[in-house]
N, C-alpha and C positions, 0 to 999 in steps of 0.2 A: 234052400241053400242058406246056411247060417254062417255069415262072415263077420268077424269081430274087427272093426276098424281100429287103426292105431293113430296116435297123435303125431303132429308134425315133429315134436321134440323127440319122440321115440324113433321116427324115421331118420332124423338127422343123427341121432346117437347110433343107430344101427349102421349107417353109412360110415360114420366116424370110426367105429370099431372095425369095419371091414377094411378100411384104408390102413388102420393101425396094424392089421394082421399081415399086410403086404410088406415084406422085409425090404424090397427095393425102394418103396416110397418112404421108408423111415430114414434112409440115408442116401438121398439122391443128389447127384452132381449135375447141375444144369447151367446153361449159358443163355444170355439174352441181353436186351437193351433196356435200361431203366427209363421209366416214364412216370409222370405224375408223382414225382418224389415229394414226400412231406416228412420233415423232421419234427416230431411232436415235442411240445415243451416238457413232456415226461422223460424224454430221451429216446423213446422208441422211434423207429423209422418205418414208414409205410410207403409202399411204392408198387408199381406194376412192372412185371418183367414181360417183354414181348419179343417176338420175331416178326417175320414178314406176314404171317397169317394168323397168329394166335397171341393171347395175353393170359397172364395169370397173376393174381394178387399175391403180394409178399409182405411179410412183416419181420423186422429184425429188432429184437428187444435190446434195451440199453446195455445189459450185461454182455451181449455179444458184439454190438457195434462199437463199444469202447476200445476194442482191440484193433479196429480198422486203421490202416496206415494211410488212408486217403479219405476224401470227403465225397460221397456219392452225389451225383446230380443227374438231371434229365439228359438223355442222349448218350449216356456212358454205357459201354458194353462191359459186362461183368460175368464172372464165373461164381456160382453160388453153391454152397454145400448146405443142405437143409432137409427138413422133413415135410412131407405133404400131409395135411390133416384138415379135418372139417371143423369150422367154427360153428358149433351146433345151434347157437342162437339165431344166426342169420342163414344157416343152411348153405354156406359157401365154403368151397375148399380153397386153401391157400398154402403157400410155402412159408414155413417158419425157419428163417435163415439162421444158420449157426456160424458160417464164415463166408467171406466175400473177398474177391480179388479182381483187379482190373483186367479187362480183356480187350482193350482198345476203346476208341470213341465211336459212338454211333454216327451214321451218315448225316442225319439231320443236325446233330450237334456240331459235327465237323463243318457243315455248310454254314451254320450259325457263326461259329468262330471265325471262319474265313471272311465272311461278309462284314462282320463286326470290325475285324482288323483293317480291312480295306477301307471302310467308311471312316474309321478313326484317323487313318493316314490322310484321307482327303479332307479332313476338317469338319466332318458332319457333326461331331460331338463337341466342338469348341464352344466354350462359354461365351465368347464374343458374338456368336451368332444367335444366342438365346434372346428372345424378345420378352419384355416385361409383361406380366399378366395385369390387365387393367383392374383398378380397385373396384369399380362398380360398373361392369359392362352392361349396356342396355339390352343386348341380345346375346344369348348363349346358344351356340350350336352344339348338338349332341349327335355324334356318329356312333351308333351301336345297333345291336340287333333289335328288330321291332318287337320281339317277344322276349320274355325272361325277366328276371328280377333286377337286372342292371338298370334298365330304363326306369323302372318303378322306384328304385332306390334313389336315383339321381333326381327324379321329379319330387319325391317325398322330402329329401334333404333340402333341395333348392327352395321349394315353396315354404318349408318350415322356416328357413332363414330369411326369406324375402317373399311374402305372399304375392307381390306384384312382379316377380321376376318373369321375363319373357324367354321361354325355351323354344328352340326350333329343333325338333327331333327329325334326323335324317336316317331312316332305316338303311342299314348296309349289312351284307353277309359278313360274319366275323369268323367263319370257319369253312374249310373246304376249298376245293380248286376254284380259282378265279376271284376269291374273296379279296385278296390283296389288291388286285386291279380295280375292283369296285370301290374299295376304301380310298385309293389314290384319286379316282375320278371324283368322288364326293368332296374330297378336300380341295381339289382344283376348282370344282363348281362353286363351292362356297367362297373361295377367294375371287373368282372371276366376277361374281355378282355381289360381292361384299355383303354376304348374308348374315354375318355375325361379328361380334367384337372379340370373342374368344371361342375356341372349339374344344370340346371334351371328346377324346377318342377312348371309348370304353368297351370292356369285355370282361366277363366273369373268368374264373380260374379254369384251368385245364392242363392237359399234357402238352409237351413240346409240339406235338403234331397239331393239337387243337389251336395253339397260339401261333402257328407258323405264318399265317397271313401278315402278322405284325412284325415278322422277321424278313419280309421280302424287300428287295432293294427299291421296287417301284413305290412302296409305301414310305420308305425312308426318304426317298427323293422328294415326294409330294410334301412331306412334313417340313423338310429342309427349305423348300422353295416357297412355303406358305408365308404370306404377309400377315395372316391372322395368327396370333399366339395360340399354341396348341398344348393342352394338358393331356398327358397320356395316363390312362388308368386301366391297364391291361392285366388281367389275372389277379392273383393274390399278392400280398406284400413281398413274398419270397420269389415271385416270378419276375424275370427281367427279359424284356424283348428289345430288339434294336429300335423299335418305335420309342421306347422309354428313353434311350440315350440321345436320340435326335430331337425329341420334343423339347419345348421351352421349359416345361415343368413336368415332373413325374409325381403321380399320386399313388399311394400304396393300394387304394381300392377306388372303385367308382364313387362310392359315397364320400370318400375323402376328396375326390376331384370336385364334387359339387360344393363341398365346404370351401375349397380353395378358390373356386370361381365366383361363388355367390357370397357377398358380404352379409353378415348377420345384422339385419336392420335394427333389431332390438338392442344389440350390443352397441351399434353406432349411435342410436338415440340416447342410450345411457351415457356414452362418452360425451355426447354433445351437452346433455343435461349437466354432467359433472363439470364440463368446461364452463358452462354458463354460471354455475354456482361459484367456481373458482374465480372467474372474471368479476362477478358481482362482489365477492368478498375483497378481491384485490382493489377494485374501483373504490369501494367504501373506505378501505384503508388509506388509499392515496388521497381521497377527498378529505379525510380526517386530518392527515398530516398537513395538507395544504391549508386547511382551515386553522389549525394551530399556528402555522407560520404566519398567516395573515393576521390573526389575532395578536400575535406577538409584535408584528410590525405596527399595527394600529395603536398598540399601547406604548410604543416607543416615543421618546421625547420629540422626534422629528415631526410626528403627526399631532402630538399634543400641543407643542409650541413650535411651529415651523420657523418663526422669526428668530428663535433663540440661536440657531446655528448661524444665521446671517449676522446677528449682533456680535456673536463670538468672533466671527471673521472680521467684522469692523474693528473690534478691539485689537485683534492681531495686526490689522493694517495700521491703526493709530500707533501701536507700539513700534512697528517697523519704521513709520514716518519719523517718530521721535528719535528713534535710534539713528536714522539717516541724518537728521538735523544735528544731533549731537556730534555725529562723526564729522559733518561739514564744519561745524563750529570749532571742533578740536583741530581739524586740519588748518582752518583759517588762523587760529591762534598760533599754531606752530609756524605757519608761513610768516605771520607778522613778526614773531620773535626772531625768526631767521633773517627777515628783511631788516629789522632794527639792528641786529648784530652786524650785518653787512654794511648798513648805513654808517654805523659808528666806525667800523674799520675803514670805510671809504673816506669818511670825514677826517679820520686821523691822517691819512696820507694825501689829502687834498691840498693843492697849492694855495687855495683860497684861505685855508686855515693858517698857512704861514704868513699871509698878508696881515692878519690881525696882530701879529707880533711886530709890526713896523716895517715889514718888507713890502716891495712893490715890483711889478713886472713892467719891462720896457717892451713895447710892441710897435712894430712898423707895419701897418696894414694888418694882415692876418699872421704875420711872422713875429715870433718872440725873439728879441735881441739877446744873444748870449755872450757877445764879445764886442768890445769897443771898436774893433777892427771893422765891424759891420756898419759903423756910422761915420759920418763926416760932418764938418761944421756946416750948420744951416739946416740940417735935416730936422723935420718935424716928426716927433714920436709921441706915442701915447703912453701914459703912465697909469697902470691899474693898481689902485690902492684897495684897502679893505672895504671902503664905503663908497667907491665909485672910480671914475677915470677922469684924467685931465690930459690936455695936450701940452707939449713942451718942445723947445727948440734947442738943438745942440749948439753951444757957443765955442 
């Protein structure tokens, strides 16, 4: 039996041509729920369309999705018009979408929005409840799957930034039934025994169903009640779960969470070194300024001839004393002149001055006689003259 084998590429091409011959598959109208949606930087959209039991890959190129009147997202039910074809390189068939319209919201997405709105009203997302992530935690707890690239990424990034970092890995299921309850129990256990200074809650990317444990209320409640700060790193940067909103800090990826939790020792050492250099330069500058000021002070006249200032003050005191003495003498001179002037005026009106002109005063005891009627014959009186007094008798 002589059979000529064909290549994989030939087989894929054959299947592709067979599908292309089916007119129904070239213009098919299908409904389903979007999952694992990715909007590529090129503008193309990649996602999975699913129902209760099946899935199919879809792609919508930039030229077609620019006409959309809404933004597709995981959990959204849609109606799609497109072509089923084989991508021969990978040997998979997928729908190339030409048009898309909304057909309601998927059950999971509806539950997600309802729980999100409920928790937001109850204050689970409030900034005032967010705890600060410690700068250099001693112990970092990691809640993630025991296998997979997530835990390796966190270990690699953490040890690169700080070789002496202490990581406590707590394996938990991150997908499937009961995973949410296990995650919540792990968070409660770490808080009860104070096993870490900060917790990283991490998982790789996936569809809305894959990430659903992180959208469960029991996990949100455990994060909210946690006394240990929690960094959420669930899925890719475009994936948002309820755990992200409740956590104290959201990281776009598990690797980014490790960078946020673990300080870069080399960077810190460099900053300390730079601070030391700046402090040293500043200290030298201050010392130089102080030295110049001290030198200036030492060269001043106060230090060269300290008694000069004292002598200058003595001179000022002598000048003040002389000024006071002159003022006193001037005052005394003025007083003497005034006294002399008053003396002259007093002497002018003095009765004793009148006596020098030949007059006398008649006195009887302490009384000056002003009228003859005050005297009688035989009275003894005193006569006050300019050069003395004599007694006389009235005849």
